[in-house]
N, C-alpha and C positions, 0 to 999 in steps of 0.2 A: 504493500500500500504506500509506503514511503517513496518508492521509486515512481509509482504512478502519480503521486502528488508533485514530485519533482518535474516530471514531464509536463503536467498541467501548469505548473508555475512558470516553466520556461516559455510556454506558448503565450500565456498571459503577459509575461514580462516582455516578450518580443513585440507585442502590440503597443505596450507602454513605450518601448524604446523607439519604435517607428514614429509615434506621435511626438515624443520628446526630442528626437533628433532635429525635427523641423523647428520646434519651439526653441531649442538651444541654438540653432543656426542663426535665427533672427537676433537673439540676445547677444550671441558672440560677435556678430558682425556689426550690428547697429546699436547694441546696448539698450534695447527697449524690450518691454514685455508686451506681446500681442495677445491680449486676453480674448480676442475673437477666435482664437484657434479652436476652442471647444465647439463653437458653432460651425466652423468650417469642417471639422471632424464629422459633425452630425449631417451636414449637407452632402458631404462625400458619400456617406452611407445611404442617404436617400436617393442620390443620383444613380449610384450603382444599382440600387433596388429597382428603380423605375426603368432603367435600361434593360434589365433582365425581365421584369414583369410586363412591360408595355411593348418593348421592341423585340423581346424574345431572343436577345443576343447572349452569347456565352459569357461566363464569368470573366475571362481575360479581357473581352471587349468592355464589359461593365467596369472593370477596374481601371482600364485606360481612360474611359470617359470620366469616371469619378476623379481620377488624378488631375485631368485637365480642368474640369469644372472647379475643383477645390483650389487648384493653383491660381485660377483667375480670381476666385474670391480672396485669396491671399493678396494678390496684386491690388484688388479693390480696396482692401484695408489700408494699403500703403498710400493709394491715391487720395482717398477721401478722409483719412484720419491722420496718419503720421506725417505725410508730406506737407499738408497745409499748416499743421501745428509747428513743424520745424521752420517753415518760412516765416511764421509770425514770432519766432523766438520763444515759443512756449517751453516750459520745463519738460524734460523728457518723460516725467511721470504723468503729465497730462495726456500723453499718448496712451498710457495704460487706461485712463478713465475713458478716453474716446473709443478705444477698442472694446471696452466693456459695454459701452452704449451700442456700438455696432453689433456686438454679439446678441444683445437683447432684440435688436431689430431683425436679425437673421432668424432668431428663434421664433419671433412672432410671425415672420413671413412663412416659415416652415409649418406653423400651426394652421395658417390660412390655406396653404397649398395642399398639405398632406393630411391635415387633421391631427388630433391629439392621441389617437389610439395607437397602442404598440402593435407594430406589424413585424413580419419576418421575411427573410429571403425565401425563394422557392425551394422546395425540398431537394431538387436536383442541383442546387448551387454548391453544395458542400463538395470540396475537392477530395476525391479518392475515398476508398474504403478504409476502415480501421484495420490495423494489423496488430496481432498479439505477439509481443516479444518478451520472453521470460516472465510471463504473467502480467505484463504492462500493456495496456491498450493504447496504441498510438494512432491518432487520426491523421489523415493526409493533410488536413488543414493546419494542424499543429506544426507539422514539419515545414509547410509552406510559410507560415507566419515567422518561424525562427529563421528560415533561409532568407526571406525578404529583409528582415532586420539586419542580418549580417551583410548581405549584398549592398544594401543602402549605405550602411556605415563605411564599408570598404570603398564604395564608389565615391562617396563624399570626401573621404580621406584622400583618395587619389586626386580628385578634382582640386582640393585645397592645396595639396602639397606638390603635385606634379605638372600642373598646367599654368599657363600664363594668366588665365582668368582667375585661377585659384590664388595666385600671388596678388592680383588686384584686390580680390576679396579680403585677403589678410592685411593688405595695406589700408583698406577702408576700415577694417576692424581695429587697426592700431590707431588711426586718426583720419577722419574725413578731410580735415584741413590739409594734412600732408598729402593725402591721395589727390586732392584737387591741384595742389602745387605741382605735382609730378605729372599731371595730365590724365589721371585715371578717370574712366567714365563712371563716376559715383552714382549718377542717376540710374544707369543700366544695372549696376551692381545691386542697388537697393531693390529694383523691380525683380531681378532674377532671384534674389534671396527670398523675397516674399512669395514668389511663385513656387519655388522649391519647397519652402516651409508649408505653404497651403496644400500642395500636392501630397506631401508626406502625411499631413493631417487627414486628408480625404482617403488616402490608401489605408491608413490605420482605422478609419471609420468603417470601411468595407470589411476588413479583417475582423474587427470587433463584432460586427453584426453577424458575421458568419459563425464565429465561435460561440456567441451567446444567443443567436437567433432572436434578436430583439433590436428594433429600430424605433426611436421616438424623438420628438423635438427636444427633449431635455437630456438626451443621452450624453451630450458633450460636457455637461457641467461637472460631473464626477471625474471624467477623464482629464479635464482641465486641471483640477486639483492634483491628480496623479502626475500630470506633466510637470507641474511646479515642483512636486516632490522629487521627481527624477532629476530635474534641473539642479536642485540643491545637492542631491546625492552624488551626481556625476561631476559636480564642479561647474560653476557658471561659465557657459560658453564652450564647454568641453564636449565635442561630438562623440568621441570614443567613450567618454565617461557617461554620456546619455545612454548608450547601449548597455554598459555595465550596470548603471543605476536602474534602468528599466527592468533588466533581468533580475536584479537583486530584489526590487520591490515586488515583482511578480512571485518570486519564490517565498519571500517573507509573508505575503498575504495568504497564499495557499497554505503555507506551513502553519500560520496562525489559525486558519479554519480547522485544521486537523487537531491542533494542540488545545485551543481554548474555545473554539466555536465561531460560527460565521458572524455573530453579533459583535465580535471584537476585532474583526478584520481591519477596518479602517483605523481603529484606535491603535492597533499594533503598528501599522504602516506609518502613521503620522508620529507616533511615539518614537519610532526609529529616527525619523527626520529630526525631531527635537534633540534626541541624544547626539546625533551627528553634529548639529549646529553648536551644541554646547562643548563638544570635544574637538571638532575640526570644522570651524566656520567656513572654510573655503571648499568644503566637499571632500568626498573620499578620494577622488581621482584628479585633484587639482592642487598645484603648488600654491603657496601663499602669493597673493597678487603683489607685484612690484610697483613702486611709484613711478609714474612717467614724468619725464622732464617737461 
């Protein structure tokens, strides 16, 4: 049973990681918290569902459309919230308030378009049949969720470290002023960052909905809190740390259900965050932040 819960925890943590990587990317590059990510996560799930239910397309096509739609919503948050506030010289925390307002608008729009009832993906949407290995039941979707998380982190790591565009992104992350002085396309970097972040949130929404067979307008609120938790666990702005933090949180939550019951699941997870903040404020996988000149 312990091994079964370990597999369940890894698959849950992989979804947290996919969501949190996009969350972390925006924070690491632009030093802002986009609290509309939870609503983008929810819209990605609904778009994927409607593509399968209405257009009768396969899951791969539904995932691609959900990634595109959620990425465009991410860009929308940059265009109507963060960019105007930056131009007006507003404090960066005002962007957090503005993105929270955008999230409520997106949730209200989802209620009008899709209704408030909990719905589920078609029965044939689940990837692959379950396989029994040494007494552990492993679903195809669990393997896919973990593989997607690993591939995304490796691809982002390669983009940031091995490409010219990645070097531009890291320059913007260090200082937008310096990036502008050296002629970096800061505007395009911001748009690309928000698109990738939104797409990751939408993909995580589809994976979550398939794992739990549940889609609702309010599904992103809990995941948003989990994304913040992973952001802290992994170290602010640390993409690889987001993967490790997401997997760790998933394992801790599933383990707490076995040990003390489902009612204490969130309490154990957030208790872990509090403990880490008290003992290692920069996160488990981040070194102490250095002062900039």
